Backbone of each chain as ProteinMPNN parsed JSONL, in Angstrom:
{"seq_chain_A": "XXXXXXXXXXXXXXXXXXXXXXXXXXXXXXXXXXXXXXXXXXXXXXXXXXXXXXXXXXXXXXXXXXXXXXXXXXXXXXXXXXXXXXXXXXXXXXXXXXXXXXXXXXXXXXXXXXXXXXXXXXXXXXXXXX", "coords_chain_A": {"N_chain_A": [[14.241, -12.133, -13.737], [14.097, -8.619, -13.353], [15.931, -6.872, -10.889], [14.2, -5.203, -8.407], [14.282, -2.044, -6.78], [14.252, -1.073, -3.479], [13.619, 1.266, -0.974], [14.071, 1.678, 2.427], [13.124, 3.698, 5.022], [13.721, 4.343, 8.195], [14.131, 4.956, 11.624], [14.46, 2.963, 13.42], [16.425, 0.268, 13.953], [15.669, -2.373, 14.19], [13.339, -2.555, 12.716], [14.291, -2.038, 10.145], [15.924, -4.252, 9.91], [13.973, -6.234, 9.862], [12.694, -5.78, 7.402], [14.861, -6.293, 5.721], [15.365, -9.004, 6.207], [12.928, -10.116, 5.462], [12.815, -9.628, 2.739], [15.018, -10.698, 1.569], [15.197, -12.98, -0.027], [13.783, -12.395, -2.247], [13.397, -10.822, -5.528], [14.83, -8.371, -5.021], [16.568, -5.331, -4.346], [17.784, -3.805, -1.524], [17.788, -0.606, -0.12], [18.804, 1.473, 2.567], [17.933, 3.848, 5.099], [18.525, 5.663, 8.085], [17.312, 7.931, 8.897], [15.166, 10.745, 8.127], [16.239, 12.807, 6.578], [18.53, 11.762, 5.246], [17.197, 9.687, 3.967], [15.361, 10.991, 2.244], [17.159, 12.243, 0.526], [18.403, 10.011, -0.638], [16.19, 8.829, -1.909], [15.638, 10.67, -3.849], [18.022, 10.837, -5.278], [18.663, 8.238, -6.068], [17.682, 5.505, -8.226], [14.797, 4.245, -7.48], [12.138, 1.903, -6.848], [10.189, 1.713, -4.968], [9.223, 3.01, -1.811], [9.451, 2.597, 1.653], [8.387, 4.257, 4.419], [8.861, 5.526, 7.606], [6.579, 7.058, 9.854], [7.004, 8.54, 12.223], [9.883, 9.947, 13.25], [13.055, 10.913, 14.676], [14.415, 14.214, 14.136], [13.713, 15.299, 10.844], [10.362, 14.468, 10.169], [8.17, 11.807, 8.942], [6.308, 13.029, 7.246], [7.517, 15.434, 6.377], [9.701, 14.31, 5.126], [8.412, 12.917, 3.083], [7.354, 15.104, 1.719], [9.677, 16.239, 0.639], [10.517, 14.192, -1.027], [8.374, 14.026, -2.825], [8.573, 16.459, -4.125], [10.503, 16.067, -6.005], [9.94, 13.608, -7.126], [7.064, 12.897, -8.095], [5.544, 10.648, -8.76], [6.523, 8.362, -7.585], [6.045, 5.383, -5.743], [5.122, 5.523, -2.443], [5.016, 4.253, 0.744], [3.69, 5.028, 3.833], [4.474, 4.133, 7.055], [2.625, 3.321, 9.867], [0.742, 3.038, 12.946], [-2.707, 2.046, 12.8], [-4.501, 4.265, 13.873], [-6.707, 6.864, 14.807], [-5.482, 8.993, 16.123], [-2.844, 8.922, 15.305], [-3.204, 9.199, 12.62], [-3.858, 11.834, 12.537], [-1.474, 13.136, 12.306], [-1.043, 13.011, 9.661], [-2.796, 14.637, 8.425], [-2.011, 17.138, 7.523], [-0.383, 16.441, 5.389], [-2.242, 15.273, 3.671], [-3.845, 17.483, 3.242], [-2.159, 19.028, 1.74], [-2.214, 17.709, -0.578], [-0.476, 15.617, -0.97], [0.43, 12.511, -2.215], [0.185, 9.215, -0.978], [0.536, 5.841, 0.209], [-0.7, 3.643, 2.792], [0.672, 1.791, 5.499], [0.354, -0.636, 7.914], [1.692, -0.647, 11.139], [2.585, -2.816, 13.881], [4.509, -4.972, 11.634], [4.522, -8.253, 10.292], [7.023, -10.485, 8.919], [6.072, -11.938, 6.711], [3.942, -10.39, 5.912], [5.229, -8.082, 5.048], [6.521, -9.107, 2.83], [4.29, -9.934, 1.283], [3.024, -7.478, 0.723], [5.033, -6.118, -0.663], [5.437, -7.804, -2.874], [2.882, -7.552, -3.954], [2.814, -4.868, -4.695], [4.958, -4.586, -6.423], [4.661, -6.515, -8.309], [4.973, -9.265, -7.885], [3.759, -12.5, -6.719], [0.522, -11.836, -5.78], [-1.708, -12.478, -4.121], [-3.446, -13.368, -1.108], [-5.036, -15.669, 1.068], [-8.176, -14.962, 2.633]], "CA_chain_A": [[13.462, -10.954, -13.368], [14.909, -7.466, -12.984], [15.916, -6.541, -9.477], [13.536, -3.96, -8.029], [15.026, -1.368, -5.725], [13.357, -0.636, -2.41], [14.257, 2.098, 0.044], [13.423, 1.671, 3.735], [13.545, 4.837, 5.843], [13.198, 4.122, 9.551], [15.204, 5.138, 12.597], [14.527, 1.748, 14.244], [17.217, -0.734, 13.22], [14.936, -3.643, 14.191], [12.396, -2.495, 11.582], [15.084, -2.195, 8.912], [16.329, -5.662, 9.874], [12.806, -7.039, 9.475], [12.54, -5.637, 5.95], [15.975, -6.96, 5.056], [15.169, -10.447, 6.313], [11.728, -10.505, 4.709], [12.955, -9.444, 1.292], [16.337, -11.137, 1.115], [15.113, -14.024, -1.039], [13.039, -11.903, -3.402], [14.205, -10.138, -6.548], [14.849, -6.985, -4.571], [17.744, -4.712, -3.758], [17.307, -2.948, -0.448], [18.564, 0.533, 0.345], [18.326, 1.812, 3.908], [18.314, 5.117, 5.71], [18.05, 5.674, 9.461], [16.679, 9.21, 9.203], [14.438, 11.289, 6.984], [17.11, 13.641, 5.745], [19.276, 10.855, 4.365], [16.237, 8.942, 3.16], [14.85, 11.834, 1.166], [18.246, 12.428, -0.434], [18.558, 8.754, -1.372], [15.017, 8.624, -2.773], [15.742, 11.594, -4.982], [19.237, 10.597, -6.062], [18.744, 6.862, -6.566], [16.56, 4.983, -8.997], [14.105, 3.275, -6.624], [10.791, 1.558, -7.302], [9.245, 1.7, -3.842], [9.778, 3.535, -0.559], [8.757, 2.408, 2.922], [8.771, 5.443, 5.184], [8.292, 5.621, 8.945], [5.943, 8.362, 10.063], [7.583, 9.294, 13.335], [11.332, 9.779, 13.393], [13.758, 12.118, 15.129], [14.791, 15.076, 12.996], [12.53, 15.523, 10.014], [9.46, 13.327, 10.306], [7.789, 11.17, 7.691], [5.596, 13.952, 6.359], [8.495, 16.326, 5.742], [10.477, 13.466, 4.206], [7.547, 12.707, 1.916], [7.274, 16.384, 0.996], [10.918, 16.398, -0.136], [10.521, 13.183, -2.104], [7.355, 14.374, -3.815], [9.011, 17.626, -4.892], [11.33, 15.592, -7.114], [9.398, 12.383, -7.722], [5.637, 12.869, -7.749], [4.873, 9.38, -9.055], [7.141, 7.242, -6.873], [5.16, 4.784, -4.747], [5.627, 5.691, -1.088], [4.179, 3.755, 1.824], [3.984, 5.543, 5.162], [4.21, 3.103, 8.051], [2.098, 3.852, 11.113], [-0.385, 2.279, 13.485], [-3.977, 2.538, 12.267], [-5.293, 4.928, 14.902], [-7.036, 8.228, 14.403], [-4.538, 9.953, 16.694], [-1.658, 8.955, 14.453], [-3.61, 9.729, 11.325], [-3.883, 13.293, 12.619], [-0.178, 13.622, 11.812], [-1.03, 12.978, 8.199], [-3.797, 15.561, 7.902], [-1.309, 18.178, 6.768], [0.058, 15.862, 4.11], [-3.429, 15.14, 2.814], [-4.279, 18.829, 2.876], [-1.258, 19.523, 0.69], [-2.386, 16.89, -1.777], [0.619, 14.653, -1.114], [-0.077, 11.153, -2.407], [0.923, 8.145, -0.307], [-0.226, 4.701, 0.673], [-0.505, 3.399, 4.217], [1.146, 0.481, 5.917], [0.084, -0.716, 9.348], [2.72, -1.184, 12.036], [3.786, -3.554, 13.465], [4.348, -5.875, 10.506], [5.264, -9.51, 10.256], [7.838, -10.602, 7.704], [5.264, -12.4, 5.585], [3.145, -9.249, 5.445], [6.143, -7.236, 4.275], [6.72, -9.769, 1.538], [3.022, -9.883, 0.541], [2.792, -6.116, 0.234], [6.049, -5.8, -1.66], [5.088, -8.547, -4.091], [1.657, -6.974, -4.507], [3.087, -3.56, -5.298], [5.981, -4.654, -7.476], [4.321, -7.442, -9.366], [5.134, -10.681, -7.584], [2.505, -13.182, -6.396], [-0.114, -10.815, -4.998], [-2.9, -12.804, -3.355], [-3.408, -14.186, 0.082], [-6.391, -16.048, 1.462], [-8.776, -14.202, 3.738]], "C_chain_A": [[14.402, -9.825, -12.942], [14.797, -7.194, -11.492], [15.212, -5.201, -9.258], [14.266, -3.36, -6.826], [14.055, -0.727, -4.735], [14.158, 0.146, -1.38], [13.43, 2.052, 1.326], [13.998, 2.811, 4.562], [12.91, 4.684, 7.212], [14.361, 4.252, 10.519], [15.41, 3.898, 13.461], [15.254, 0.652, 13.462], [16.503, -2.084, 13.173], [13.94, -3.693, 13.029], [13.151, -2.698, 10.272], [15.562, -3.64, 8.775], [15.172, -6.536, 9.387], [12.57, -6.963, 7.971], [13.637, -6.407, 5.217], [15.781, -8.476, 5.059], [13.982, -10.913, 5.471], [11.977, -10.53, 3.207], [14.236, -10.044, 0.724], [16.274, -12.171, -0.007], [14.336, -13.587, -2.281], [13.957, -11.202, -4.386], [14.335, -8.647, -6.243], [16.227, -6.575, -4.074], [17.268, -3.689, -2.738], [18.302, -1.827, -0.158], [17.974, 0.954, 1.684], [18.795, 3.205, 4.313], [17.743, 5.145, 7.121], [17.493, 7.036, 9.877], [16.077, 9.797, 7.926], [15.294, 12.097, 6.027], [17.872, 12.787, 4.727], [18.335, 10.116, 3.425], [15.715, 9.746, 1.986], [15.92, 12.032, 0.095], [18.444, 11.175, -1.282], [17.417, 8.538, -2.358], [15.097, 9.487, -4.023], [16.916, 11.219, -5.894], [19.265, 9.23, -6.73], [17.497, 6.513, -7.381], [15.896, 3.899, -8.157], [12.679, 3.09, -7.122], [9.741, 1.717, -6.209], [9.953, 2.221, -2.6], [8.858, 3.154, 0.598], [9.291, 3.462, 3.886], [8.08, 5.457, 6.54], [7.71, 7.015, 9.149], [6.673, 9.187, 11.116], [9.053, 8.949, 13.505], [11.91, 11.043, 14.008], [14.201, 12.948, 13.913], [13.564, 15.333, 12.142], [11.672, 14.261, 10.04], [9.067, 12.785, 8.926], [7.11, 12.112, 6.718], [6.567, 14.888, 5.641], [9.369, 15.535, 4.751], [9.685, 13.221, 2.927], [7.467, 13.968, 1.063], [8.505, 16.558, 0.098], [10.981, 15.397, -1.293], [9.567, 13.605, -3.22], [7.778, 15.567, -4.691], [9.813, 17.196, -6.111], [10.702, 14.425, -7.854], [7.918, 12.231, -7.366], [4.964, 11.511, -7.937], [5.471, 8.169, -8.346], [6.187, 6.707, -5.802], [5.809, 4.857, -3.371], [4.582, 5.176, -0.097], [4.624, 4.398, 3.122], [3.542, 4.509, 6.187], [3.787, 3.751, 9.362], [1.072, 2.883, 11.664], [-1.674, 2.874, 12.914], [-4.844, 3.062, 13.409], [-5.521, 6.362, 14.456], [-6.011, 9.236, 14.911], [-3.282, 10.059, 15.817], [-1.996, 9.474, 13.059], [-3.627, 11.256, 11.341], [-2.57, 13.886, 12.111], [-0.152, 13.73, 10.29], [-2.039, 13.942, 7.581], [-3.143, 16.643, 7.045], [-0.905, 17.662, 5.394], [-1.119, 15.727, 3.15], [-3.89, 16.504, 2.327], [-3.422, 19.439, 1.773], [-1.388, 18.738, -0.609], [-1.257, 15.906, -2.007], [0.039, 13.241, -1.196], [0.81, 10.155, -1.671], [-0.04, 7.013, -0.012], [0.112, 4.464, 2.138], [-0.158, 1.944, 4.492], [0.985, 0.423, 7.427], [1.256, -1.323, 10.109], [2.045, -1.774, 13.259], [3.468, -4.546, 12.35], [5.138, -7.151, 10.706], [6.021, -9.607, 8.93], [7.012, -11.012, 6.499], [4.409, -11.259, 5.033], [4.007, -8.295, 4.617], [6.334, -7.816, 2.88], [5.454, -9.698, 0.684], [2.793, -8.503, -0.074], [3.772, -5.786, -0.885], [5.767, -6.532, -2.97], [3.85, -7.937, -4.763], [1.896, -5.653, -5.212], [3.988, -3.683, -6.525], [5.781, -5.811, -8.443], [4.614, -8.897, -9.128], [3.779, -11.31, -7.309], [1.713, -12.342, -5.41], [-1.172, -11.277, -4.01], [-2.593, -13.572, -2.089], [-4.834, -14.546, 0.426], [-6.845, -15.171, 2.6], [-8.431, -12.771, 3.655]], "O_chain_A": [[15.389, -10.063, -12.246], [13.717, -7.273, -10.908], [15.587, -4.19, -9.853], [14.794, -4.078, -5.976], [13.17, 0.045, -5.105], [15.242, -0.269, -0.972], [12.236, 2.351, 1.315], [15.208, 2.885, 4.777], [11.704, 4.873, 7.37], [15.446, 3.725, 10.272], [16.418, 3.788, 14.159], [14.76, 0.171, 12.442], [16.699, -2.857, 12.235], [13.726, -4.748, 12.432], [12.703, -3.44, 9.396], [15.604, -4.187, 7.673], [15.37, -7.461, 8.599], [12.278, -7.977, 7.338], [13.378, -7.085, 4.222], [16.001, -9.145, 4.049], [14.029, -11.973, 4.847], [11.414, -11.357, 2.49], [14.508, -9.914, -0.47], [17.177, -12.243, -0.84], [14.245, -14.335, -3.254], [15.143, -11.011, -4.12], [14.008, -7.788, -7.062], [16.95, -7.364, -3.466], [16.454, -2.819, -3.046], [19.496, -2.067, 0.025], [16.772, 0.805, 1.908], [19.871, 3.669, 3.936], [16.614, 4.707, 7.344], [17.233, 7.274, 11.056], [16.424, 9.407, 6.811], [15.091, 12.068, 4.814], [17.858, 13.054, 3.525], [18.63, 9.939, 2.243], [15.634, 9.243, 0.865], [15.625, 11.994, -1.1], [18.63, 11.262, -2.496], [17.636, 8.12, -3.495], [14.678, 9.084, -5.108], [16.811, 11.278, -7.119], [19.816, 9.072, -7.819], [16.436, 7.123, -7.248], [16.37, 2.764, -8.119], [12.09, 3.984, -7.729], [8.55, 1.842, -6.493], [11.122, 1.919, -2.362], [7.646, 3.359, 0.536], [10.494, 3.545, 4.133], [6.852, 5.407, 6.615], [8.263, 8.013, 8.686], [6.927, 10.377, 10.927], [9.417, 7.826, 13.854], [11.33, 12.121, 13.881], [14.338, 12.426, 12.807], [12.479, 15.564, 12.676], [12.179, 13.143, 9.946], [9.562, 13.239, 7.895], [7.308, 12.013, 5.508], [6.447, 15.107, 4.436], [9.723, 16.033, 3.682], [10.225, 13.309, 1.824], [7.509, 13.902, -0.165], [8.389, 16.972, -1.055], [11.438, 15.72, -2.39], [9.908, 13.55, -4.401], [7.383, 15.663, -5.853], [9.805, 17.879, -7.135], [10.9, 14.263, -9.059], [7.573, 11.509, -6.43], [3.921, 11.252, -7.336], [4.965, 7.057, -8.499], [5.594, 7.478, -5.048], [6.899, 4.327, -3.155], [3.428, 5.605, -0.102], [5.799, 4.327, 3.481], [2.394, 4.066, 6.191], [4.483, 4.611, 9.901], [0.584, 2.01, 10.947], [-1.726, 4.059, 12.586], [-5.785, 2.404, 13.851], [-4.669, 6.988, 13.826], [-5.702, 10.213, 14.229], [-2.736, 11.145, 15.619], [-1.17, 10.111, 12.405], [-3.437, 11.899, 10.309], [-2.545, 14.986, 11.558], [0.664, 14.453, 9.718], [-2.129, 14.052, 6.358], [-3.653, 17.012, 5.987], [-1.06, 18.343, 4.381], [-1.003, 16.03, 1.962], [-4.274, 16.672, 1.17], [-3.892, 20.254, 0.979], [-0.751, 19.063, -1.612], [-1.09, 15.406, -3.12], [-0.749, 12.835, -0.342], [2.037, 10.24, -1.734], [-1.257, 7.194, 0.016], [1.084, 5.01, 2.66], [-0.622, 1.019, 3.825], [1.427, 1.325, 8.139], [1.747, -2.394, 9.754], [0.995, -1.269, 13.656], [2.312, -4.916, 12.144], [6.259, -7.143, 11.215], [5.708, -8.915, 7.961], [7.216, -10.504, 5.397], [4.181, -11.176, 3.826], [3.555, -7.765, 3.602], [6.309, -7.095, 1.883], [5.535, -9.431, -0.515], [2.419, -8.381, -1.241], [3.389, -5.243, -1.921], [5.85, -5.943, -4.047], [3.789, -7.824, -5.987], [1.249, -5.354, -6.216], [3.808, -2.985, -7.523], [6.63, -6.063, -9.298], [4.522, -9.702, -10.054], [2.749, -10.718, -7.632], [2.178, -12.14, -4.288], [-1.514, -10.508, -3.111], [-1.62, -14.321, -2.009], [-5.755, -13.796, 0.103], [-6.051, -14.699, 3.414], [-8.851, -11.985, 4.504]]}, "seq_chain_B": "XXXXXXXXXXXXXXXXXXXXXXXXXXXXXXXXXXXXXXXXXXXXXXXXXXXXXXXXXXXXXXXXXXXXXXXXXXXXXXXXXXXXXXXXXX", "coords_chain_B": {"N_chain_B": [[-23.388, -13.6, -6.866], [-21.026, -11.162, -6.187], [-19.32, -9.991, -3.3], [-17.507, -7.318, -2.264], [-14.812, -5.448, -0.749], [-13.104, -2.422, -0.794], [-10.232, -0.94, 0.305], [-8.802, 2.207, 0.697], [-6.315, 4.846, 0.742], [-7.157, 7.795, 1.768], [-8.932, 10.073, -0.434], [-7.852, 11.079, -2.721], [-6.506, 11.897, -6.023], [-5.085, 9.532, -6.772], [-6.326, 7.475, -5.276], [-8.893, 7.752, -6.285], [-8.498, 6.922, -8.898], [-7.9, 4.251, -8.422], [-10.351, 3.336, -7.361], [-12.116, 3.835, -9.492], [-10.972, 2.177, -11.42], [-11.371, -0.391, -10.344], [-14.167, -0.466, -10.235], [-14.753, -0.275, -12.974], [-13.644, -2.633, -13.898], [-15.279, -4.502, -12.555], [-17.773, -3.859, -13.607], [-17.349, -4.606, -16.165], [-16.688, -7.301, -15.967], [-18.529, -8.656, -14.268], [-21.244, -7.528, -14.532], [-23.782, -5.894, -12.711], [-23.782, -7.841, -10.819], [-22.474, -7.588, -8.415], [-21.422, -6.241, -5.231], [-19.818, -3.471, -4.091], [-18.042, -2.068, -1.542], [-16.513, 0.86, -0.492], [-13.849, 1.922, 1.482], [-12.321, 4.538, 3.137], [-9.368, 4.506, 4.751], [-8.604, 6.43, 6.563], [-11.01, 7.335, 7.55], [-12.172, 5.049, 8.518], [-10.576, 3.42, 10.411], [-10.985, 1.469, 12.357], [-12.688, -0.415, 11.186], [-10.931, -1.277, 9.241], [-8.976, -2.55, 10.783], [-10.532, -4.607, 11.818], [-10.957, -6.079, 9.526], [-8.483, -7.016, 9.158], [-6.746, -5.515, 7.547], [-3.713, -4.403, 6.338], [-2.393, -2.739, 4.655], [-2.648, -0.256, 2.074], [-3.536, 0.053, -1.416], [-6.129, -2.258, -0.577], [-8.012, -4.907, -1.78], [-10.754, -6.744, -0.988], [-12.284, -9.842, -1.416], [-15.209, -10.952, -0.252], [-17.332, -12.621, -0.698], [-18.182, -14.839, -3.294], [-17.189, -17.602, -1.082], [-13.88, -19.156, -1.097], [-12.789, -16.476, 1.071], [-10.727, -13.858, -0.239], [-7.862, -11.764, -0.945], [-6.4, -8.868, -2.435], [-3.491, -7.074, -2.548], [-1.929, -3.958, -3.014], [-0.786, -3.151, -6.226], [-3.378, -2.265, -8.329], [-3.77, -1.758, -10.931], [-3.803, -3.294, -13.222], [-6.257, -4.806, -14.933], [-6.574, -7.5, -15.717], [-4.873, -8.857, -14.033], [-6.032, -8.285, -11.537], [-8.566, -9.474, -11.817], [-7.832, -12.138, -12.194], [-6.473, -12.686, -9.807], [-8.465, -12.515, -7.867], [-10.259, -14.275, -8.797], [-12.45, -13.477, -10.462], [-15.325, -13.614, -12.433], [-17.808, -13.857, -15.055], [-19.6, -15.725, -14.239], [-19.652, -15.659, -11.544]], "CA_chain_B": [[-23.194, -12.197, -6.501], [-19.772, -10.907, -5.478], [-19.29, -8.955, -2.276], [-16.106, -6.889, -2.186], [-14.488, -4.22, -0.033], [-11.865, -1.792, -1.246], [-9.654, 0.008, 1.263], [-7.898, 3.153, 0.067], [-5.708, 5.849, 1.605], [-7.67, 9.084, 1.327], [-9.749, 10.056, -1.648], [-7.167, 11.911, -3.713], [-6.534, 11.393, -7.41], [-4.616, 8.149, -6.852], [-7.39, 6.597, -4.776], [-10.02, 7.818, -7.241], [-8.151, 6.045, -10.022], [-8.044, 2.865, -7.969], [-11.783, 3.03, -7.239], [-12.691, 3.799, -10.844], [-10.456, 0.999, -12.106], [-12.04, -1.587, -9.822], [-15.571, -0.435, -10.696], [-14.776, -0.573, -14.408], [-13.398, -4.072, -14.036], [-16.463, -5.244, -12.119], [-18.846, -3.618, -14.584], [-17.017, -5.357, -17.376], [-16.58, -8.742, -15.698], [-19.731, -9.229, -13.635], [-22.171, -6.386, -14.436], [-25.001, -6.093, -11.94], [-23.668, -9.023, -9.951], [-21.489, -7.335, -7.36], [-21.555, -5.139, -4.292], [-18.494, -2.969, -3.745], [-18.01, -1.043, -0.504], [-15.217, 1.541, -0.47], [-13.515, 2.483, 2.792], [-11.12, 5.352, 3.312], [-8.815, 4.071, 6.042], [-8.587, 7.568, 7.489], [-12.332, 7.451, 8.166], [-12.61, 3.768, 9.074], [-9.442, 2.592, 10.849], [-11.453, 0.322, 13.142], [-13.134, -1.408, 10.218], [-9.729, -1.825, 8.605], [-8.365, -3.508, 11.713], [-11.401, -5.793, 11.895], [-10.745, -6.858, 8.3], [-7.032, -7.292, 9.135], [-6.095, -4.812, 6.44], [-2.466, -3.82, 6.826], [-1.808, -1.83, 3.675], [-3.552, 0.211, 1.03], [-4.938, -0.364, -1.452], [-6.446, -3.686, -0.429], [-9.325, -5.291, -2.289], [-11.183, -8.003, -0.38], [-13.473, -10.548, -1.894], [-15.822, -11.616, 0.901], [-18.269, -13.618, -1.187], [-18.352, -16.157, -2.677], [-16.003, -18.149, -0.422], [-13.189, -18.673, 0.095], [-12.403, -15.068, 0.985], [-9.366, -13.625, -0.727], [-7.517, -10.344, -0.945], [-5.335, -8.407, -3.317], [-2.841, -5.908, -1.939], [-0.941, -3.268, -3.849], [-1.087, -2.621, -7.549], [-4.678, -2.673, -8.876], [-3.899, -1.07, -12.218], [-3.934, -4.247, -14.326], [-7.541, -5.503, -14.728], [-6.428, -8.958, -15.844], [-4.228, -9.336, -12.803], [-7.012, -8.206, -10.448], [-9.595, -10.492, -12.062], [-7.25, -13.457, -11.972], [-6.112, -12.86, -8.399], [-9.67, -12.688, -7.057], [-11.112, -15.246, -9.488], [-13.686, -12.813, -10.876], [-15.788, -14.03, -13.753], [-19.232, -13.578, -15.277], [-20.421, -16.742, -13.594], [-19.496, -15.578, -10.094]], "C_chain_B": [[-21.887, -12.05, -5.722], [-19.988, -9.825, -4.419], [-17.828, -8.587, -2.041], [-15.983, -5.622, -1.348], [-13.139, -3.71, -0.539], [-11.423, -0.764, -0.202], [-8.631, 0.893, 0.56], [-7.369, 4.132, 1.11], [-6.127, 7.23, 1.126], [-8.487, 8.939, 0.057], [-9.175, 11.015, -2.68], [-7.203, 11.281, -5.09], [-6.096, 9.935, -7.536], [-5.691, 7.168, -6.401], [-8.584, 6.598, -5.727], [-9.749, 6.941, -8.456], [-8.314, 4.578, -9.636], [-9.515, 2.461, -7.907], [-12.412, 2.891, -8.626], [-12.242, 2.556, -11.597], [-11.145, -0.278, -11.654], [-13.497, -1.614, -10.284], [-15.67, -0.792, -12.184], [-14.561, -2.057, -14.654], [-14.64, -4.872, -13.668], [-17.623, -5.054, -13.099], [-18.608, -4.417, -15.854], [-17.109, -6.865, -17.15], [-17.88, -9.354, -15.174], [-20.782, -8.118, -13.443], [-23.44, -6.747, -13.674], [-24.933, -7.236, -10.944], [-22.614, -8.814, -8.878], [-21.947, -6.213, -6.442], [-20.145, -4.729, -3.892], [-18.631, -1.863, -2.708], [-16.6, -0.462, -0.455], [-15.005, 2.179, 0.902], [-12.233, 3.296, 2.682], [-10.573, 5.029, 4.699], [-8.759, 5.212, 7.053], [-9.925, 7.705, 8.221], [-12.74, 6.186, 8.908], [-11.445, 2.897, 9.535], [-9.878, 1.365, 11.632], [-11.914, -0.795, 12.218], [-11.943, -2.073, 9.533], [-9.058, -2.847, 9.514], [-9.201, -4.774, 11.807], [-11.233, -6.688, 10.667], [-9.282, -7.243, 8.117], [-6.359, -6.729, 7.88], [-4.826, -4.161, 6.978], [-1.756, -2.961, 5.796], [-2.89, -1.394, 2.693], [-2.839, 0.182, -0.316], [-5.041, -1.856, -1.193], [-7.86, -3.92, -0.938], [-9.654, -6.672, -1.738], [-12.359, -8.578, -1.147], [-14.017, -11.341, -0.721], [-16.72, -12.757, 0.473], [-18.139, -13.716, -2.692], [-17.061, -16.633, -2.01], [-15.155, -18.95, -1.398], [-12.851, -17.196, -0.057], [-10.968, -14.937, 0.481], [-9.112, -12.127, -0.77], [-6.381, -10.077, -1.914], [-4.788, -7.114, -2.733], [-1.92, -5.275, -2.971], [-1.49, -2.813, -5.185], [-2.417, -3.168, -8.091], [-4.855, -2.172, -10.304], [-4.104, -2.015, -13.399], [-5.218, -5.062, -14.133], [-7.412, -7.017, -14.814], [-5.831, -9.554, -14.575], [-5.222, -9.343, -11.637], [-8.049, -9.308, -10.605], [-9.058, -11.887, -11.779], [-6.986, -13.704, -10.485], [-7.332, -13.14, -7.531], [-10.673, -13.623, -7.714], [-12.466, -14.65, -9.839], [-14.062, -13.284, -12.267], [-17.28, -13.76, -13.858], [-20.124, -14.572, -14.559], [-20.383, -16.664, -12.073], [-20.754, -15.239, -9.377]], "O_chain_B": [[-21.671, -12.733, -4.72], [-20.741, -8.873, -4.625], [-17.015, -9.433, -1.667], [-16.92, -4.83, -1.25], [-12.179, -4.466, -0.688], [-12.164, 0.164, 0.123], [-7.709, 0.398, -0.089], [-7.904, 4.233, 2.214], [-5.535, 7.777, 0.197], [-8.7, 7.839, -0.453], [-9.909, 11.675, -3.415], [-7.852, 10.256, -5.299], [-6.673, 9.183, -8.321], [-5.938, 6.158, -7.06], [-9.211, 5.561, -5.945], [-10.656, 6.295, -8.98], [-8.805, 3.768, -10.423], [-9.883, 1.373, -8.349], [-13.15, 1.942, -8.892], [-13.026, 1.948, -12.325], [-11.467, -1.143, -12.469], [-14.004, -2.664, -10.679], [-16.569, -1.527, -12.593], [-15.21, -2.659, -15.509], [-15.015, -5.807, -14.375], [-18.365, -5.996, -13.38], [-19.547, -4.845, -16.525], [-17.549, -7.61, -18.026], [-18.276, -10.441, -15.593], [-21.159, -7.812, -12.312], [-24.084, -7.76, -13.947], [-25.929, -7.559, -10.297], [-21.935, -9.76, -8.478], [-22.746, -5.356, -6.821], [-19.368, -5.554, -3.41], [-19.264, -0.839, -2.966], [-15.617, -1.199, -0.386], [-15.875, 2.885, 1.413], [-11.206, 2.815, 2.203], [-11.246, 5.256, 5.704], [-8.856, 4.984, 8.259], [-9.967, 8.139, 9.372], [-13.561, 6.239, 9.823], [-11.329, 1.752, 9.099], [-9.214, 0.33, 11.579], [-11.586, -1.964, 12.422], [-11.95, -3.278, 9.279], [-8.621, -3.9, 9.049], [-8.663, -5.88, 11.868], [-11.354, -7.909, 10.761], [-8.886, -7.733, 7.06], [-5.525, -7.379, 7.25], [-4.874, -3.44, 7.974], [-0.638, -2.502, 6.033], [-3.903, -2.071, 2.51], [-1.612, 0.281, -0.342], [-4.146, -2.623, -1.548], [-8.791, -3.207, -0.563], [-8.937, -7.642, -1.984], [-13.309, -7.869, -1.481], [-13.381, -12.283, -0.247], [-16.86, -13.749, 1.189], [-17.989, -12.672, -3.327], [-15.976, -16.143, -2.321], [-15.662, -19.385, -2.432], [-12.649, -16.712, -1.171], [-10.117, -15.788, 0.74], [-10.037, -11.324, -0.645], [-5.531, -10.929, -2.174], [-5.538, -6.177, -2.46], [-1.221, -5.97, -3.708], [-2.535, -2.167, -5.255], [-2.566, -4.374, -8.286], [-5.97, -2.164, -10.827], [-4.535, -1.58, -14.466], [-5.265, -5.924, -13.256], [-8.069, -7.739, -14.065], [-6.241, -10.62, -14.115], [-5.252, -10.286, -10.846], [-8.375, -10.0, -9.64], [-9.751, -12.719, -11.193], [-7.243, -14.793, -9.972], [-7.253, -13.908, -6.573], [-11.806, -13.752, -7.249], [-13.506, -15.241, -9.55], [-13.223, -13.345, -13.166], [-17.937, -13.468, -12.858], [-21.291, -14.28, -14.3], [-20.993, -17.483, -11.387], [-20.758, -15.139, -8.15]]}, "name": "protein", "num_of_chains": 2, "seq": "XXXXXXXXXXXXXXXXXXXXXXXXXXXXXXXXXXXXXXXXXXXXXXXXXXXXXXXXXXXXXXXXXXXXXXXXXXXXXXXXXXXXXXXXXXXXXXXXXXXXXXXXXXXXXXXXXXXXXXXXXXXXXXXXXXXXXXXXXXXXXXXXXXXXXXXXXXXXXXXXXXXXXXXXXXXXXXXXXXXXXXXXXXXXXXXXXXXXXXXXXXXXXXXXXXXXXXXXXXXX"}
């Protein structure tokens, strides 16, 4: 199977570690960025299949990072990671108003959930019970 | 009779494609024998938490048991039907 390339953009090293550990045995190559500026540049410059993007980061936030990615790659699958609360969703109202497409990922995540989602998006075994 | 829930992120063009694709699959596979409820997570975050949805899109099959779910790519009808065991006899 061809190695799929995944970019994780999160300022929290523990989150990046969790993705790395969850995906280490899958057919995936992981790229990492600890801020939105670097992450957006990597997403644009590199050939990646999937981006996991933290919503709240120092410097440019997830929405601005998404805006920069979308300007170059409108069809790249981007998951924005956030808690599922209306207050946090308010941060995404602007992005929705601009017509920016993204999927949502609920934080915090267990390793198995990271693997399930990644397999489901990139074509591995997709189903889980319940 | 199948009972399903589809969770999407907003109702933009991408989500509309996901909804239309699932409806087309159900109409083709089990016409008249399903109930599909669509939830925009932005409008129903509490419902999403109750259904332990942690990513979009997620398609839940609630009935018949056992419950199952498909997360991520819903663009391949064969893959969706196989993953949720959808058939005309459901």
